TILO-518949 format. One line per field, with one value per residue (C-alpha): residue number from 1; residue in one letter; x, y, z. Coordinates in pm, 1 decimal. Each point is the difference from the previous one (the first is absolute). Example, Ala and Ser with C-alpha at 12.3 -4.5 7.8 and 13.67 -1.06 7.14 Angstrom:
2
i c(1|2)
aa c(A|S)
east c(1230.0|137.0)
north c(-450.0|344.0)
up c(780.0|-66.0)
***
This chain:
307
i c(1|2|3|4|5|6|7|8|9|10|11|12|13|14|15|16|17|18|19|20|21|22|23|24|25|26|27|28|29|30|31|32|33|34|35|36|37|38|39|40|41|42|43|44|45|46|47|48|49|50|51|52|53|54|55|56|57|58|59|60|61|62|63|64|65|66|67|68|69|70|71|72|73|74|75|76|77|78|79|80|81|82|83|84|85|86|87|88|89|90|91|92|93|94|95|96|97|98|99|100|101|102|103|104|105|106|107|108|109|110|111|112|113|114|115|116|117|118|119|120|121|122|123|124|125|126|127|128|129|130|131|132|133|134|135|136|137|138|139|140|141|142|143|144|145|146|147|148|149|150|151|152|153|154|155|156|157|158|159|160|161|162|163|164|165|166|167|168|169|170|171|172|173|174|175|176|177|178|179|180|181|182|183|184|185|186|187|188|189|190|191|192|193|194|195|196|197|198|199|200|201|202|203|204|205|206|207|208|209|210|211|212|213|214|215|216|217|218|219|220|221|222|223|224|225|226|227|228|229|230|231|232|233|234|235|236|237|238|239|240|241|242|243|244|245|246|247|248|249|250|251|252|253|254|255|256|257|258|259|260|261|262|263|264|265|266|267|268|269|270|271|272|273|274|275|276|277|278|279|280|281|282|283|284|285|286|287|288|289|290|291|292|293|294|295|296|297|298|299|300|301|302|303|304|305|306|307)
aa c(X|X|X|X|X|X|X|X|X|X|X|X|X|X|X|X|X|X|X|X|X|X|X|X|X|X|X|X|X|X|X|X|X|X|X|X|X|X|X|X|X|X|X|X|X|X|X|X|X|X|X|X|X|X|X|X|X|X|X|X|X|X|X|X|X|X|X|X|X|X|X|X|X|X|X|X|X|X|X|X|X|X|X|X|X|X|X|X|X|X|X|X|X|X|X|X|X|X|X|X|X|X|X|X|X|X|X|X|X|X|X|X|X|X|X|X|X|X|X|X|X|X|X|X|X|X|X|X|X|X|X|X|X|X|X|X|X|X|X|X|X|X|X|X|X|X|X|X|X|X|X|X|X|X|X|X|X|X|X|X|X|X|X|X|X|X|X|X|X|X|X|X|X|X|X|X|X|X|X|X|X|X|X|X|X|X|X|X|X|X|X|X|X|X|X|X|X|X|X|X|X|X|X|X|X|X|X|X|X|X|X|X|X|X|X|X|X|X|X|X|X|X|X|X|X|X|X|X|X|X|X|X|X|X|X|X|X|X|X|X|X|X|X|X|X|X|X|X|X|X|X|X|X|X|X|X|X|X|X|X|X|X|X|X|X|X|X|X|X|X|X|X|X|X|X|X|X|X|X|X|X|X|X|X|X|X|X|X|X|X|X|X|X|X|X|X|X|X|X|X|X|X|X|X|X|X|X)
east c(438.6|-95.9|-70.2|-354.9|-160.2|-178.6|-2534.7|-325.8|143.8|-374.2|-272.7|-100.9|-3.8|-168.3|137.2|14.2|270.1|215.9|244.8|39.5|58.6|241.3|173.8|68.5|93.6|250.3|28.4|-129.1|-59.9|-397.9|-36.8|124.9|-352.2|-213.3|-183.7|-110.0|-16.3|-409.6|-65.5|118.9|64.9|-204.3|263.2|-201.5|188.6|313.9|262.7|205.5|373.0|143.2|212.8|314.1|114.1|316.1|93.9|-2.0|246.5|341.0|222.0|324.2|238.1|224.9|246.8|-245.7|-261.0|-253.5|-215.3|-340.9|-167.9|-300.6|1.2|-294.5|-86.5|-287.0|189.8|355.1|-26.6|325.0|215.3|-192.4|115.2|367.9|55.3|-131.4|205.8|310.3|-15.7|-55.1|275.2|235.3|100.1|-102.5|208.1|321.3|-31.5|-92.6|-183.5|228.0|-135.6|-212.2|-66.8|-149.3|-338.4|-63.6|66.6|240.8|74.7|128.8|38.0|294.9|207.5|187.9|270.2|246.1|-259.0|-201.0|-11.2|-231.9|-272.3|-130.2|-269.4|-159.7|-82.1|-176.1|-341.7|-253.9|-132.0|-295.6|-96.5|-403.8|-249.7|-333.4|-285.1|-226.5|23.7|170.6|-145.4|79.0|-58.2|60.6|74.8|-218.9|331.4|146.8|352.8|224.5|137.9|-320.9|-368.4|-122.1|228.7|-87.7|67.4|-18.5|36.5|221.7|217.0|-29.3|-140.3|-117.5|-210.1|-75.5|-311.1|-168.8|32.7|148.0|356.9|174.4|320.2|181.5|201.4|358.5|-95.9|288.7|35.8|-104.3|274.9|12.7|204.7|315.4|68.0|224.0|-176.4|-175.5|-335.8|26.6|312.7|-49.4|152.8|110.5|106.5|-252.3|-47.1|-198.1|-89.1|108.8|-94.6|-298.5|-176.8|174.2|-348.2|169.3|105.1|-369.9|-152.3|383.8|161.7|-144.6|-124.8|16.6|-52.2|30.8|161.2|-248.3|232.4|376.8|-27.9|237.2|272.8|-30.3|39.8|263.6|231.9|338.6|-24.5|181.7|42.8|-221.4|256.1|254.9|-88.6|-381.8|38.6|187.4|168.8|376.7|191.2|-228.0|103.9|-282.0|-292.7|-239.7|22.1|-332.1|86.0|-302.8|-331.0|-283.7|-364.2|-139.4|-204.1|327.2|79.9|-116.6|-357.1|146.9|282.2|-257.4|-52.6|-391.9|-223.2|-338.1|-20.3|-324.2|-221.9|2.4|-338.6|-187.7|-74.4|276.6|177.2|-275.6|-21.9|408.3|-31.1|-301.9|229.7|339.1|-187.3|-166.6|247.2|-232.4|246.3|101.2|345.5|-95.7|-113.5|10.8|-130.2|86.5|-121.9|-246.4|186.0|221.9|243.5|-51.4|427.0|-122.3|-215.9|114.7|-159.1|79.5|184.2|61.1|182.6|-231.7|103.0)
north c(-631.2|147.1|-308.7|-51.1|302.8|-151.1|-2562.0|-110.3|-187.9|52.8|243.7|-132.5|218.2|-181.2|-22.3|-372.9|-20.9|296.3|-282.0|-224.4|309.7|162.7|-300.3|-0.1|305.7|64.9|-369.5|120.4|-178.3|-89.1|129.4|353.8|12.3|238.4|206.4|323.3|319.7|64.9|110.4|-177.2|97.1|-112.1|-182.9|-101.6|-31.4|114.6|-355.2|-51.7|31.1|200.9|-107.4|216.9|162.0|-114.5|354.1|92.1|-299.8|177.2|-324.8|72.7|-281.0|-71.0|-257.8|-34.8|-71.0|181.3|304.9|144.6|284.6|128.8|322.5|275.7|199.1|118.4|242.9|1.6|-33.7|194.1|-165.5|-330.7|96.7|109.1|-315.0|-196.8|203.9|-47.9|-389.6|-17.7|239.3|-280.2|284.3|-192.8|-303.8|-61.9|291.5|-107.5|123.2|176.4|157.4|-239.1|113.3|-291.0|118.5|254.9|2.5|-223.0|251.6|-66.2|224.3|189.9|19.5|353.4|143.7|-183.3|-265.4|299.9|116.0|252.5|-131.5|255.5|-283.8|-5.0|346.4|45.1|-30.6|197.7|-187.0|-202.0|17.7|-50.3|4.8|133.6|-268.9|38.2|-319.8|-236.1|-332.3|112.5|-232.0|122.7|-169.7|-11.5|126.6|301.5|103.3|216.5|137.9|96.4|86.2|-380.3|-257.0|-342.0|-137.4|44.3|-253.5|-186.0|290.6|128.7|361.5|304.2|298.2|402.1|5.0|127.4|-301.6|225.9|-83.6|-370.2|-120.3|-326.9|-80.5|-104.4|-380.1|-332.0|-30.9|356.3|121.7|353.4|273.3|122.0|377.8|279.0|281.4|172.4|-175.8|-9.5|-265.9|-292.3|-218.4|-348.1|-66.2|-246.6|-113.4|-266.9|4.2|-310.1|98.6|158.7|200.3|394.7|128.9|366.5|-21.5|-33.3|308.9|84.9|-290.4|-110.4|-362.1|-167.8|-402.0|-284.2|-267.9|-304.5|-301.6|-69.6|217.3|-233.9|85.7|374.2|-74.8|-219.2|275.2|88.4|284.6|349.5|155.0|293.8|220.4|-56.9|230.0|-44.0|-345.3|-25.7|-290.7|87.5|-299.6|-105.7|-358.6|26.3|114.4|-227.8|43.7|24.1|-233.8|112.8|153.0|-105.6|159.4|-357.1|64.1|3.6|-336.1|-298.5|-113.3|-322.6|143.6|301.1|-71.1|89.0|96.3|29.1|314.8|-23.9|270.9|227.3|87.7|-286.5|-256.5|-227.3|268.2|165.8|-373.5|13.0|334.6|-90.5|-333.3|200.2|274.5|-262.0|-204.3|-270.7|-331.1|-138.5|101.9|372.0|-67.9|404.0|118.6|268.1|318.8|-34.4|176.5|-54.7|239.5|38.3|-120.7|-288.7|-108.4|-14.1|-182.9|-320.2|-107.6|-354.7|-117.5|-165.7|-215.2)
up c(-697.5|362.1|205.1|69.0|180.3|6.9|-229.2|-120.1|-297.0|-160.1|54.3|363.8|312.7|279.8|324.3|20.0|-266.9|71.6|195.8|-351.5|-139.8|228.7|56.9|-387.9|-41.0|284.1|209.6|298.9|282.5|22.3|366.1|-200.5|-237.5|237.3|-241.6|229.2|-229.8|55.3|-397.3|-298.9|-338.2|-278.9|-213.7|-297.4|-321.5|145.9|-47.3|303.7|-228.3|-315.8|-241.6|36.4|-374.4|-142.9|-92.9|381.4|144.8|33.8|92.4|162.7|5.0|280.7|128.7|250.0|-230.3|-211.6|143.0|-166.2|10.1|-124.1|-102.1|44.4|-373.0|272.9|219.0|-118.5|-396.4|-49.1|263.7|-147.8|-371.7|103.7|96.4|-242.7|-233.7|232.9|36.1|-390.0|-50.1|217.0|219.2|301.9|-70.0|157.0|257.2|385.3|325.3|53.2|364.2|223.8|322.7|209.8|147.5|-278.3|-359.9|-286.9|-271.9|-318.4|-357.1|-139.5|342.2|148.5|52.9|-209.0|-197.6|-66.1|-353.1|-190.8|-154.3|-281.1|-106.7|300.6|112.8|323.9|103.6|118.5|344.4|1.1|370.0|-44.4|-226.1|-17.0|125.2|-273.2|-180.0|227.2|240.8|387.1|194.9|342.0|348.0|315.1|171.5|121.0|-120.5|147.9|-373.0|-208.2|107.7|-209.9|-120.1|-250.6|-297.4|-358.9|-283.5|288.9|84.5|311.8|23.1|198.9|-82.1|142.1|230.8|-270.6|-208.0|-312.9|47.9|-27.2|42.5|26.3|397.7|38.4|124.2|-28.0|-373.5|-105.7|-312.4|-49.3|-169.2|190.5|-32.4|160.1|229.6|-349.6|-1.2|-373.3|-30.4|-70.9|-321.3|26.5|404.5|155.4|376.5|122.3|332.9|203.7|351.8|229.0|-227.8|-21.2|-10.7|76.7|-388.1|-101.9|-254.2|-28.6|-264.4|-310.0|100.1|-365.8|106.3|245.6|50.3|-15.3|-54.8|178.5|263.6|176.2|-270.4|94.9|337.7|-76.2|-124.3|153.8|238.7|21.2|367.5|55.0|167.2|-323.4|-284.4|72.3|-26.5|-342.9|-63.3|-66.9|-146.8|-358.8|113.8|280.0|-221.0|-95.5|-371.8|-237.9|-235.1|-241.9|0.8|-269.1|-71.4|25.2|-324.5|-169.5|32.2|-205.2|130.7|152.4|220.8|96.3|379.6|44.9|307.2|161.3|238.7|302.7|-87.9|274.5|-65.7|15.4|257.1|48.0|102.8|240.0|175.4|90.7|92.2|266.2|104.2|68.2|204.4|183.5|166.3|200.6|-4.8|334.4|-34.4|50.1|332.7|59.8|-306.2|-217.3|-108.6|-262.2|-227.2|-312.5|-194.5|-405.1|10.6|175.5|-267.1|-329.8|-280.3|-91.2|-299.6|-154.1|-300.5|-247.4|-320.7)
***
């Protein structure tokens, strides 16, 4: 395989409730709770959290701990289905993260060169780089973006849209999970990568993003690095690579062993309040007030594990 060329905790919305909401959701200092956006949407009937479907939870067990990925059938149904298929086949068990580039991505799968094997059971997939916007709930940011006309979130995933709003795609932020490929756009199979550095947004709309890490990002960051100047970051010594001990789909585990997560809805009041607090830094610490702007990658939808 070629190198990757790659919270309102209820339904209330009054301004005087926002500090308690935001503190509960993100643990920010009370002084940061200035809500300065002029227009507050009507969030009536929109809950602040949604329960993650166990069929969409990909569990990657490493020596550091468990990494939990939420899959997105909404944007990459074929790639999400391929990952479920390969996981259920046991394909990834015992393989490793063999290319890990600091500030960029951690890549795993079938490997390359001597490690690479032909996989007729996993034929290459057509790229799923963007989709029509019809039928999705896109919540835009009010901030300008360098890489897209409009950025925002869809169902917890950071996303972008064309200026006319007709097409939407998932963007590369820390924790984004996508399929690697060769130069041909339609060559993804079972090679995946996780973004571990500043979002490589130049890969937006040309790679098939099928998920994001919702728990265990600290374990991803703990993976052993390769040298980006030597063989594109491939770790030559297999003993220095971090193995994938196992991968499971949460739905396949007995219910008593199955982790459950709730994801903050990005179209609800709690997330709206969190964005406003991040955008307007009013704490005394900021003796020089930063610009009232945030990037979509800096506003991940919070996930919490529940019983």
